[in-house]
N, CA, C, O and the ligand as a Tripos MOL2 file, in Angstrom:
@<TRIPOS>MOLECULE
protein
  229   227    58     0     0
PROTEIN
NO_CHARGES

@<TRIPOS>ATOM
      1 N           2.2880   -0.3550   -1.7450 N.3       1 MET1
      2 CA          1.5300   -1.2160   -1.4680 C.3       1 MET1
      3 C           0.1380   -0.7400   -2.3360 C.2       1 MET1
      4 O          -0.8760   -0.3080   -1.7880 O.2       1 MET1
      5 N           0.2900   -0.8940   -3.6580 N.am      2 ALA2
      6 CA         -1.2030   -0.5810   -4.3890 C.3       2 ALA2
      7 C          -2.2300   -1.6680   -4.4840 C.2       2 ALA2
      8 O          -1.9430   -2.8600   -4.5950 O.2       2 ALA2
      9 N          -3.2970   -1.2410   -4.4390 N.am      3 GLY3
     10 CA         -4.4020   -2.2050   -4.6100 C.3       3 GLY3
     11 C          -5.5980   -1.5460   -4.4890 C.2       3 GLY3
     12 O          -5.5120   -0.4010   -4.0450 O.2       3 GLY3
     13 N          -6.6910   -1.9570   -4.7630 N.am      4 ASN4
     14 CA         -8.1000   -1.6100   -4.8130 C.3       4 ASN4
     15 C          -8.8260   -2.2270   -3.5800 C.2       4 ASN4
     16 O          -8.6480   -3.3510   -3.1100 O.2       4 ASN4
     17 N          -9.6900   -1.2490   -3.1510 N.am      5 PHE5
     18 CA        -10.6250   -1.7990   -2.1140 C.3       5 PHE5
     19 C         -11.9630   -2.0910   -2.9300 C.2       5 PHE5
     20 O         -12.2980   -1.4440   -3.9230 O.2       5 PHE5
     21 N         -12.6700   -3.1300   -2.3920 N.am      6 TYR6
     22 CA        -14.0200   -3.5840   -2.8990 C.3       6 TYR6
     23 C         -14.8760   -3.3270   -1.6500 C.2       6 TYR6
     24 O         -14.5590   -3.5190   -0.4760 O.2       6 TYR6
     25 N         -16.0360   -2.8490   -2.1540 N.am      7 ARG7
     26 CA        -17.2370   -2.8970   -1.2620 C.3       7 ARG7
     27 C         -17.8800   -4.1970   -1.4200 C.2       7 ARG7
     28 O         -18.4050   -4.4670   -2.5000 O.2       7 ARG7
     29 N         -17.8940   -5.0710   -0.4080 N.am      8 VAL8
     30 CA        -18.6420   -6.3070   -0.4040 C.3       8 VAL8
     31 C         -19.6310   -6.4000    0.2700 C.2       8 VAL8
     32 O         -19.6710   -5.9040    1.3960 O.2       8 VAL8
     33 N         -20.8160   -7.1600   -0.3520 N.am      9 GLN9
     34 CA        -21.8630   -7.4580    0.5230 C.3       9 GLN9
     35 C         -21.8900   -8.7390    1.0290 C.2       9 GLN9
     36 O         -21.7520   -9.6820    0.2500 O.2       9 GLN9
     37 N         -22.0720   -8.9530    2.3950 N.am     10 CYS10
     38 CA        -22.3620  -10.0940    3.1570 C.3      10 CYS10
     39 C         -23.3900  -10.8750    2.7650 C.2      10 CYS10
     40 O         -24.5140  -10.3740    2.7120 O.2      10 CYS10
     41 N         -23.1620  -12.3870    2.3830 N.am     11 PRO11
     42 CA        -24.2420  -13.0720    1.7780 C.3      11 PRO11
     43 C         -25.3240  -13.3480    2.8050 C.2      11 PRO11
     44 O         -26.4790  -13.5720    2.4410 O.2      11 PRO11
     45 N         -24.9790  -13.3350    4.0470 N.am     12 ASP12
     46 CA        -25.7500  -13.6920    5.2790 C.3      12 ASP12
     47 C         -26.5780  -12.5070    5.7210 C.2      12 ASP12
     48 O         -27.7840  -12.6770    5.9000 O.2      12 ASP12
     49 N         -26.1200  -11.5140    5.8810 N.am     13 CYS13
     50 CA        -26.7630  -10.2780    6.4810 C.3      13 CYS13
     51 C         -26.8950   -8.9600    5.6640 C.2      13 CYS13
     52 O         -27.2810   -7.9100    6.1780 O.2      13 CYS13
     53 N         -26.5900   -9.0720    4.5170 N.am     14 GLU14
     54 CA        -26.2210   -7.9740    3.6330 C.3      14 GLU14
     55 C         -25.4770   -6.6980    4.0210 C.2      14 GLU14
     56 O         -25.4480   -5.6360    3.3990 O.2      14 GLU14
     57 N         -24.9140   -6.9980    5.1120 N.am     15 ASN15
     58 CA        -24.0820   -5.7010    5.5900 C.3      15 ASN15
     59 C         -23.0700   -5.5510    4.4190 C.2      15 ASN15
     60 O         -22.6320   -6.5390    3.8290 O.2      15 ASN15
     61 N         -22.6730   -4.1200    4.0690 N.am     16 GLU16
     62 CA        -21.7400   -3.8730    3.1270 C.3      16 GLU16
     63 C         -20.5530   -3.5320    3.7800 C.2      16 GLU16
     64 O         -20.6720   -2.7460    4.7190 O.2      16 GLU16
     65 N         -19.2480   -4.0080    3.4550 N.am     17 GLN17
     66 CA        -18.0590   -3.7960    4.1700 C.3      17 GLN17
     67 C         -17.0210   -3.4340    3.0700 C.2      17 GLN17
     68 O         -17.0730   -3.9460    1.9520 O.2      17 GLN17
     69 N         -16.0840   -2.5330    3.4330 N.am     18 VAL18
     70 CA        -14.9470   -2.4240    2.4130 C.3      18 VAL18
     71 C         -13.7430   -3.3240    2.6430 C.2      18 VAL18
     72 O         -13.1950   -3.2980    3.7440 O.2      18 VAL18
     73 N         -13.3320   -4.0560    1.7530 N.am     19 VAL19
     74 CA        -12.2260   -5.1390    1.7680 C.3      19 VAL19
     75 C         -10.9980   -4.6690    0.8680 C.2      19 VAL19
     76 O         -11.1450   -4.2160   -0.2670 O.2      19 VAL19
     77 N          -9.9630   -4.8030    1.4040 N.am     20 PHE20
     78 CA         -8.8200   -4.7200    0.6110 C.3      20 PHE20
     79 C          -8.4180   -5.6150   -0.1550 C.2      20 PHE20
     80 O          -8.1480   -6.6540    0.4470 O.2      20 PHE20
     81 N          -8.2020   -5.6610   -1.6780 N.am     21 GLU21
     82 CA         -8.1160   -6.9500   -2.5460 C.3      21 GLU21
     83 C          -7.0340   -7.6080   -2.1090 C.2      21 GLU21
     84 O          -6.9970   -8.8190   -2.3280 O.2      21 GLU21
     85 N          -5.9980   -7.0140   -1.4500 N.am     22 LYS22
     86 CA         -4.9280   -7.9930   -1.1530 C.3      22 LYS22
     87 C          -4.7520   -8.0440    0.2650 C.2      22 LYS22
     88 O          -3.6510   -7.9020    0.7980 O.2      22 LYS22
     89 N          -6.0060   -8.2810    0.9930 N.am     23 ALA23
     90 CA         -6.1320   -8.6730    2.4400 C.3      23 ALA23
     91 C          -5.0540   -9.9660    2.5070 C.2      23 ALA23
     92 O          -4.8110  -10.8730    1.7100 O.2      23 ALA23
     93 N          -4.5360   -9.6280    3.8070 N.am     24 SER24
     94 CA         -3.2100  -10.7350    4.1160 C.3      24 SER24
     95 C          -3.9650  -11.4840    5.3780 C.2      24 SER24
     96 O          -3.2760  -12.3840    5.8600 O.2      24 SER24
     97 N          -5.2050  -11.2920    5.9840 N.am     25 ALA25
     98 CA         -5.9330  -11.8590    6.7200 C.3      25 ALA25
     99 C          -7.3040  -12.3140    6.4250 C.2      25 ALA25
    100 O          -7.8730  -11.7870    5.4690 O.2      25 ALA25
    101 N          -7.8780  -13.1650    7.0710 N.am     26 THR26
    102 CA         -9.1050  -13.4290    6.6200 C.3      26 THR26
    103 C         -10.0790  -12.2170    7.2840 C.2      26 THR26
    104 O          -9.8840  -11.8490    8.4420 O.2      26 THR26
    105 N         -11.1750  -11.6150    6.4250 N.am     27 VAL27
    106 CA        -11.9180  -10.6510    6.9120 C.3      27 VAL27
    107 C         -13.2160  -11.1900    7.1100 C.2      27 VAL27
    108 O         -13.8700  -11.7960    6.2610 O.2      27 VAL27
    109 N         -13.5340  -10.9530    8.2030 N.am     28 ALA28
    110 CA        -15.0730  -11.3540    8.6840 C.3      28 ALA28
    111 C         -15.8600  -10.1740    8.6000 C.2      28 ALA28
    112 O         -15.4110   -9.0310    8.6940 O.2      28 ALA28
    113 N         -17.1690  -10.5200    8.4000 N.am     29 CYS29
    114 CA        -18.4920   -9.5330    8.6180 C.3      29 CYS29
    115 C         -18.4880   -9.1110    9.8750 C.2      29 CYS29
    116 O         -18.5140   -9.8460   10.8620 O.2      29 CYS29
    117 N         -18.4490   -7.6460    9.8760 N.am     30 ALA30
    118 CA        -18.4210   -6.9500   11.3100 C.3      30 ALA30
    119 C         -19.8830   -7.1860   12.1170 C.2      30 ALA30
    120 O         -19.9160   -7.0520   13.3400 O.2      30 ALA30
    121 N         -20.9460   -7.5030   11.4420 N.am     31 VAL31
    122 CA        -22.1970   -7.6210   12.0580 C.3      31 VAL31
    123 C         -22.3830   -9.2760   12.2950 C.2      31 VAL31
    124 O         -22.8920   -9.6620   13.3470 O.2      31 VAL31
    125 N         -21.9850  -10.1570   11.3530 N.am     32 CYS32
    126 CA        -22.5500  -11.5810   11.7790 C.3      32 CYS32
    127 C         -21.4670  -12.6010   11.9120 C.2      32 CYS32
    128 O         -21.6710  -13.7390   12.3350 O.2      32 CYS32
    129 N         -20.0150  -12.0280   11.4360 N.am     33 GLY33
    130 CA        -18.9150  -12.7110   11.4640 C.3      33 GLY33
    131 C         -18.6540  -13.7440   10.4890 C.2      33 GLY33
    132 O         -17.7410  -14.5510   10.6620 O.2      33 GLY33
    133 N         -19.4420  -13.7660    9.4200 N.am     34 THR34
    134 CA        -19.3340  -14.5470    8.1710 C.3      34 THR34
    135 C         -17.9180  -14.1020    7.6180 C.2      34 THR34
    136 O         -17.5350  -12.9390    7.7450 O.2      34 THR34
    137 N         -17.1180  -15.1300    6.9650 N.am     35 THR35
    138 CA        -15.8690  -14.8430    6.2750 C.3      35 THR35
    139 C         -16.4700  -13.9540    5.0360 C.2      35 THR35
    140 O         -17.5700  -14.1540    4.5200 O.2      35 THR35
    141 N         -15.6050  -13.0040    4.6830 N.am     36 LEU36
    142 CA        -15.9030  -12.3200    3.3460 C.3      36 LEU36
    143 C         -14.6970  -12.3760    2.5270 C.2      36 LEU36
    144 O         -14.8780  -12.3050    1.3120 O.2      36 LEU36
    145 N         -13.5570  -12.4830    2.9350 N.am     37 ALA37
    146 CA        -12.3000  -12.7430    2.1940 C.3      37 ALA37
    147 C         -11.4150  -13.4110    2.8600 C.2      37 ALA37
    148 O         -11.1720  -13.2890    4.0600 O.2      37 ALA37
    149 N         -10.7660  -14.3440    1.8790 N.am     38 ARG38
    150 CA         -9.7850  -15.1030    2.4650 C.3      38 ARG38
    151 C          -8.4790  -14.8210    1.8250 C.2      38 ARG38
    152 O          -8.4170  -14.7740    0.5960 O.2      38 ARG38
    153 N          -7.4690  -14.6350    2.5350 N.am     39 PRO39
    154 CA         -6.0150  -14.4400    1.8940 C.3      39 PRO39
    155 C          -5.7110  -15.7070    0.9970 C.2      39 PRO39
    156 O          -6.0980  -16.8460    1.2580 O.2      39 PRO39
    157 N          -4.9720  -15.3420   -0.0790 N.am     40 THR40
    158 CA         -4.4030  -16.3440   -0.9110 C.3      40 THR40
    159 C          -3.1090  -16.1050   -1.3220 C.2      40 THR40
    160 O          -2.6270  -16.9110   -2.1180 O.2      40 THR40
    161 N          -2.2330  -14.8810   -0.8370 N.am     41 GLY41
    162 CA         -0.9500  -14.6920   -1.0990 C.3      41 GLY41
    163 C          -1.0580  -13.6510   -2.1970 C.2      41 GLY41
    164 O          -0.1390  -12.8570   -2.3920 O.2      41 GLY41
    165 N          -2.1170  -13.6470   -2.8800 N.am     42 GLY42
    166 CA         -2.2470  -12.2720   -3.7950 C.3      42 GLY42
    167 C          -3.3530  -11.8160   -3.5990 C.2      42 GLY42
    168 O          -3.6990  -11.6180   -2.4340 O.2      42 GLY42
    169 N          -4.2430  -11.5130   -4.6900 N.am     43 LYS43
    170 CA         -5.6200  -11.0890   -4.3500 C.3      43 LYS43
    171 C          -6.4190  -11.8360   -3.5630 C.2      43 LYS43
    172 O          -6.5310  -13.0390   -3.7990 O.2      43 LYS43
    173 N          -6.9910  -11.3320   -2.6700 N.am     44 ALA44
    174 CA         -7.9600  -12.2840   -1.6290 C.3      44 ALA44
    175 C          -9.1270  -12.7700   -2.2900 C.2      44 ALA44
    176 O          -9.7120  -12.1120   -3.1500 O.2      44 ALA44
    177 N          -9.4770  -13.8880   -1.9190 N.am     45 ASP45
    178 CA        -10.5560  -14.7290   -2.4520 C.3      45 ASP45
    179 C         -11.7640  -14.1040   -1.7330 C.2      45 ASP45
    180 O         -11.9820  -14.3330   -0.5430 O.2      45 ASP45
    181 N         -12.6520  -13.1980   -2.5940 N.am     46 LEU46
    182 CA        -13.9590  -12.7590   -1.9710 C.3      46 LEU46
    183 C         -15.1550  -13.5350   -1.9460 C.2      46 LEU46
    184 O         -15.5950  -13.9510   -3.0180 O.2      46 LEU46
    185 N         -15.7950  -13.8120   -0.7850 N.am     47 GLU47
    186 CA        -16.7290  -14.9060   -0.6410 C.3      47 GLU47
    187 C         -18.1130  -14.0930   -0.8660 C.2      47 GLU47
    188 O         -19.0690  -14.7400   -1.2940 O.2      47 GLU47
    189 N         -18.2710  -12.7380   -0.6070 N.am     48 GLY48
    190 CA        -19.5100  -11.9460   -0.8660 C.3      48 GLY48
    191 C         -19.5090  -11.4620   -2.2960 C.2      48 GLY48
    192 O         -18.7270  -11.7210   -3.2120 O.2      48 GLY48
    193 N         -20.6690  -10.6320   -2.2530 N.am     49 GLU49
    194 CA        -20.8070   -9.9960   -3.7720 C.3      49 GLU49
    195 C         -20.2040   -8.6280   -3.7710 C.2      49 GLU49
    196 O         -20.5620   -7.7380   -2.9980 O.2      49 GLU49
    197 N         -19.2880   -8.5070   -4.6590 N.am     50 VAL50
    198 CA        -18.8890   -7.0810   -4.8420 C.3      50 VAL50
    199 C         -19.6760   -6.1100   -5.5310 C.2      50 VAL50
    200 O         -19.8540   -6.0860   -6.7480 O.2      50 VAL50
    201 N         -20.2040   -5.1980   -4.5770 N.am     51 VAL51
    202 CA        -20.9440   -4.1490   -4.8620 C.3      51 VAL51
    203 C         -20.5030   -2.9430   -5.6630 C.2      51 VAL51
    204 O         -21.1880   -2.2820   -6.4440 O.2      51 VAL51
    205 N         -19.3110   -2.7870   -5.3500 N.am     52 GLU52
    206 CA        -18.6960   -1.4340   -5.9580 C.3      52 GLU52
    207 C         -17.0600   -1.7970   -5.7930 C.2      52 GLU52
    208 O         -16.6300   -2.6070   -4.9720 O.2      52 GLU52
    209 N         -16.3870   -1.1700   -6.5700 N.am     53 THR53
    210 CA        -14.9220   -1.0850   -6.5650 C.3      53 THR53
    211 C         -14.2620    0.3550   -6.0980 C.2      53 THR53
    212 O         -14.3880    1.3340   -6.8340 O.2      53 THR53
    213 N         -13.7950    0.4130   -5.2720 N.am     54 VAL54
    214 CA        -13.2070    1.6620   -4.5100 C.3      54 VAL54
    215 C         -11.6860    1.6530   -4.8600 C.2      54 VAL54
    216 O         -10.8070    0.8830   -4.4720 O.2      54 VAL54
    217 N         -11.6210    2.7770   -5.7440 N.am     55 GLU55
    218 CA        -10.1040    2.9240   -6.3080 C.3      55 GLU55
    219 C          -9.1420    3.3760   -5.3290 C.2      55 GLU55
    220 O          -9.3860    4.2810   -4.5310 O.2      55 GLU55
    221 N          -7.9520    2.6910   -5.3930 N.am     56 ALA56
    222 CA         -7.1390    3.4330   -4.4570 C.3      56 ALA56
    223 C          -6.5320    4.8290   -4.9470 C.2      56 ALA56
    224 O          -6.2870    5.0930   -6.1240 O.2      56 ALA56
    225 N          -6.3670    5.5210   -4.0640 N.am     57 ARG57
    226 CA         -5.9130    6.9510   -4.3020 C.3      57 ARG57
    227 C          -4.5950    7.2580   -3.9260 C.2      57 ARG57
    228 O          -4.1550    8.3960   -4.0880 O.2      57 ARG57
    229 ZN        -22.8760  -10.5700    7.6980 Zn       58 ZN58
@<TRIPOS>BOND
     1     1     2 1
     2     2     3 1
     3     3     4 2
     4     3     5 am
     5     5     6 1
     6     6     7 1
     7     7     8 2
     8     7     9 am
     9     9    10 1
    10    10    11 1
    11    11    12 2
    12    11    13 am
    13    13    14 1
    14    14    15 1
    15    15    16 2
    16    15    17 am
    17    17    18 1
    18    18    19 1
    19    19    20 2
    20    19    21 am
    21    21    22 1
    22    22    23 1
    23    23    24 2
    24    23    25 am
    25    25    26 1
    26    26    27 1
    27    27    28 2
    28    27    29 am
    29    29    30 1
    30    30    31 1
    31    31    32 2
    32    31    33 am
    33    33    34 1
    34    34    35 1
    35    35    36 2
    36    35    37 am
    37    37    38 1
    38    38    39 1
    39    39    40 2
    40    39    41 am
    41    41    42 1
    42    42    43 1
    43    43    44 2
    44    43    45 am
    45    45    46 1
    46    46    47 1
    47    47    48 2
    48    47    49 am
    49    49    50 1
    50    50    51 1
    51    51    52 2
    52    51    53 am
    53    53    54 1
    54    54    55 1
    55    55    56 2
    56    55    57 am
    57    57    58 1
    58    58    59 1
    59    59    60 2
    60    59    61 am
    61    61    62 1
    62    62    63 1
    63    63    64 2
    64    63    65 am
    65    65    66 1
    66    66    67 1
    67    67    68 2
    68    67    69 am
    69    69    70 1
    70    70    71 1
    71    71    72 2
    72    71    73 am
    73    73    74 1
    74    74    75 1
    75    75    76 2
    76    75    77 am
    77    77    78 1
    78    78    79 1
    79    79    80 2
    80    79    81 am
    81    81    82 1
    82    82    83 1
    83    83    84 2
    84    83    85 am
    85    85    86 1
    86    86    87 1
    87    87    88 2
    88    87    89 am
    89    89    90 1
    90    90    91 1
    91    91    92 2
    92    91    93 am
    93    93    94 1
    94    94    95 1
    95    95    96 2
    96    95    97 am
    97    97    98 1
    98    98    99 1
    99    99   100 2
   100    99   101 am
   101   101   102 1
   102   102   103 1
   103   103   104 2
   104   103   105 am
   105   105   106 1
   106   106   107 1
   107   107   108 2
   108   107   109 am
   109   109   110 1
   110   110   111 1
   111   111   112 2
   112   111   113 am
   113   113   114 1
   114   114   115 1
   115   115   116 2
   116   115   117 am
   117   117   118 1
   118   118   119 1
   119   119   120 2
   120   119   121 am
   121   121   122 1
   122   122   123 1
   123   123   124 2
   124   123   125 am
   125   125   126 1
   126   126   127 1
   127   127   128 2
   128   127   129 am
   129   129   130 1
   130   130   131 1
   131   131   132 2
   132   131   133 am
   133   133   134 1
   134   134   135 1
   135   135   136 2
   136   135   137 am
   137   137   138 1
   138   138   139 1
   139   139   140 2
   140   139   141 am
   141   141   142 1
   142   142   143 1
   143   143   144 2
   144   143   145 am
   145   145   146 1
   146   146   147 1
   147   147   148 2
   148   147   149 am
   149   149   150 1
   150   150   151 1
   151   151   152 2
   152   151   153 am
   153   153   154 1
   154   154   155 1
   155   155   156 2
   156   155   157 am
   157   157   158 1
   158   158   159 1
   159   159   160 2
   160   159   161 am
   161   161   162 1
   162   162   163 1
   163   163   164 2
   164   163   165 am
   165   165   166 1
   166   166   167 1
   167   167   168 2
   168   167   169 am
   169   169   170 1
   170   170   171 1
   171   171   172 2
   172   171   173 am
   173   173   174 1
   174   174   175 1
   175   175   176 2
   176   175   177 am
   177   177   178 1
   178   178   179 1
   179   179   180 2
   180   179   181 am
   181   181   182 1
   182   182   183 1
   183   183   184 2
   184   183   185 am
   185   185   186 1
   186   186   187 1
   187   187   188 2
   188   187   189 am
   189   189   190 1
   190   190   191 1
   191   191   192 2
   192   191   193 am
   193   193   194 1
   194   194   195 1
   195   195   196 2
   196   195   197 am
   197   197   198 1
   198   198   199 1
   199   199   200 2
   200   199   201 am
   201   201   202 1
   202   202   203 1
   203   203   204 2
   204   203   205 am
   205   205   206 1
   206   206   207 1
   207   207   208 2
   208   207   209 am
   209   209   210 1
   210   210   211 1
   211   211   212 2
   212   211   213 am
   213   213   214 1
   214   214   215 1
   215   215   216 2
   216   215   217 am
   217   217   218 1
   218   218   219 1
   219   219   220 2
   220   219   221 am
   221   221   222 1
   222   222   223 1
   223   223   224 2
   224   223   225 am
   225   225   226 1
   226   226   227 1
   227   227   228 2
@<TRIPOS>SUBSTRUCTURE
     1 MET1         2 RESIDUE 1 A MET
     2 ALA2         6 RESIDUE 1 A ALA
     3 GLY3        10 RESIDUE 1 A GLY
     4 ASN4        14 RESIDUE 1 A ASN
     5 PHE5        18 RESIDUE 1 A PHE
     6 TYR6        22 RESIDUE 1 A TYR
     7 ARG7        26 RESIDUE 1 A ARG
     8 VAL8        30 RESIDUE 1 A VAL
     9 GLN9        34 RESIDUE 1 A GLN
    10 CYS10       38 RESIDUE 1 A CYS
    11 PRO11       42 RESIDUE 1 A PRO
    12 ASP12       46 RESIDUE 1 A ASP
    13 CYS13       50 RESIDUE 1 A CYS
    14 GLU14       54 RESIDUE 1 A GLU
    15 ASN15       58 RESIDUE 1 A ASN
    16 GLU16       62 RESIDUE 1 A GLU
    17 GLN17       66 RESIDUE 1 A GLN
    18 VAL18       70 RESIDUE 1 A VAL
    19 VAL19       74 RESIDUE 1 A VAL
    20 PHE20       78 RESIDUE 1 A PHE
    21 GLU21       82 RESIDUE 1 A GLU
    22 LYS22       86 RESIDUE 1 A LYS
    23 ALA23       90 RESIDUE 1 A ALA
    24 SER24       94 RESIDUE 1 A SER
    25 ALA25       98 RESIDUE 1 A ALA
    26 THR26      102 RESIDUE 1 A THR
    27 VAL27      106 RESIDUE 1 A VAL
    28 ALA28      110 RESIDUE 1 A ALA
    29 CYS29      114 RESIDUE 1 A CYS
    30 ALA30      118 RESIDUE 1 A ALA
    31 VAL31      122 RESIDUE 1 A VAL
    32 CYS32      126 RESIDUE 1 A CYS
    33 GLY33      130 RESIDUE 1 A GLY
    34 THR34      134 RESIDUE 1 A THR
    35 THR35      138 RESIDUE 1 A THR
    36 LEU36      142 RESIDUE 1 A LEU
    37 ALA37      146 RESIDUE 1 A ALA
    38 ARG38      150 RESIDUE 1 A ARG
    39 PRO39      154 RESIDUE 1 A PRO
    40 THR40      158 RESIDUE 1 A THR
    41 GLY41      162 RESIDUE 1 A GLY
    42 GLY42      166 RESIDUE 1 A GLY
    43 LYS43      170 RESIDUE 1 A LYS
    44 ALA44      174 RESIDUE 1 A ALA
    45 ASP45      178 RESIDUE 1 A ASP
    46 LEU46      182 RESIDUE 1 A LEU
    47 GLU47      186 RESIDUE 1 A GLU
    48 GLY48      190 RESIDUE 1 A GLY
    49 GLU49      194 RESIDUE 1 A GLU
    50 VAL50      198 RESIDUE 1 A VAL
    51 VAL51      202 RESIDUE 1 A VAL
    52 GLU52      206 RESIDUE 1 A GLU
    53 THR53      210 RESIDUE 1 A THR
    54 VAL54      214 RESIDUE 1 A VAL
    55 GLU55      218 RESIDUE 1 A GLU
    56 ALA56      222 RESIDUE 1 A ALA
    57 ARG57      226 RESIDUE 1 A ARG
    58 ZN58       229 GROUP 0 **** ****
């Protein structure tokens, strides 16, 4: 199950959270609950701004 992780900044509260690029469930911000990523069957649709790519190791 290869895939990258992205550090995504929440558009509402600026919390930064790591999201798997192939998230299979909706990812919500841990602080305010805003949706950060939606599953699409392939790469997740990221709602926030990607601050950094965290390479899979
Ligand atoms: Zn937030």
